[in-house]
C-alpha positions in Angstrom: -0.1 -0.1 -0.3 2.7 2.0 0.6 3.9 1.8 -2.4 1.1 3.1 -4.4 0.8 5.8 -2.0 3.9 6.7 -3.2 3.6 6.1 -6.4 0.4 8.5 -6.6 2.1 11.2 -4.7 5.3 11.0 -7.6 2.3 11.3 -10.4 1.0 14.2 -8.5 4.8 15.7 -8.2 5.3 14.8 -11.9 2.1 16.7 -12.8 2.9 19.6 -12.1 6.4 19.9 -13.4 7.1 21.8 -16.8 9.2 18.9 -18.3 6.3 16.4 -18.2 3.5 18.7 -19.4 3.4 17.2 -22.9 3.0 13.4 -21.0 0.3 11.0 -21.2 -0.7 11.1 -17.4 -3.2 8.2 -17.7 -0.1 6.2 -18.9 2.7 7.8 -16.1 -0.6 6.5 -13.7 -0.6 3.2 -15.6 2.8 2.7 -15.1 3.1 4.3 -11.4 0.8 0.8 -10.8 2.3 -1.6 -12.7 5.5 -0.5 -10.7 3.7 -1.0 -7.6 3.0 -4.7 -8.7 6.0 -5.8 -9.7 8.2 -7.9 -7.7 11.5 -10.0 -7.9 9.2 -12.8 -9.4 7.6 -10.6 -12.1 8.2 -11.3 -15.7 10.5 -10.1 -18.8 7.4 -9.5 -20.2 5.8 -7.4 -17.4 9.0 -5.2 -17.8 8.3 -4.7 -21.1 5.1 -3.5 -20.9 6.3 -0.9 -17.9 9.2 0.1 -20.3 6.3 0.9 -23.3 4.2 3.0 -20.5 7.2 4.9 -19.3 8.8 5.3 -22.9 6.4 8.5 -23.3 7.8 9.5 -26.4 8.6 6.2 -27.9 12.2 6.3 -28.3 13.5 2.9 -27.6 15.0 4.6 -24.2 13.9 5.7 -20.2 15.0 8.8 -19.5 15.1 10.1 -16.0 12.0 12.5 -16.8 10.2 9.4 -17.9 11.3 7.1 -14.8 8.8 7.4 -12.1 8.8 5.7 -8.6 11.7 3.3 -7.9 13.1 3.4 -11.7 13.5 6.9 -10.9 15.0 6.5 -7.6 17.2 3.9 -8.7 18.0 5.6 -11.9 21.7 5.8 -12.2 22.2 2.1 -11.0 19.9 1.1 -13.5 21.8 2.8 -15.8 25.0 0.4 -16.6 25.7 2.2 -19.5 25.9 6.0 -18.5 24.1 7.3 -21.3 21.0 8.9 -19.7 18.4 6.1 -20.9 17.4 3.2 -19.8 16.9 0.5 -22.9 14.8 -2.9 -21.7 18.2 -4.7 -20.6 18.8 -1.8 -17.9 15.1 -1.8 -16.8 14.7 -5.6 -16.3 17.3 -4.7 -13.5 14.9 -3.3 -11.1 13.8 -6.9 -10.6 16.7 -7.6 -8.8 15.8 -4.2 -7.1 12.9 -5.4 -5.8 14.1 -8.4 -3.5 
């Protein structure tokens, strides 16, 4: 429950930022809900669905401004090649952090 509340607070904070004004807030909300439901036993397919929701500009990379929740909190750790964006393989690293 704490994850859900924290996710919605994060969504509200992001919605007030100018850098995310053009973001589809329903996708962000769906991503936050999906992220809250992930566990270390989640599948690659679930992470791929999360990736599609987070990649709001469809450039096949999740930037720090597109990341929410624990993805945003652990962005630097997940970005193993330090290119300021997460590809699907890097995003799968979130599962190890959920243990």
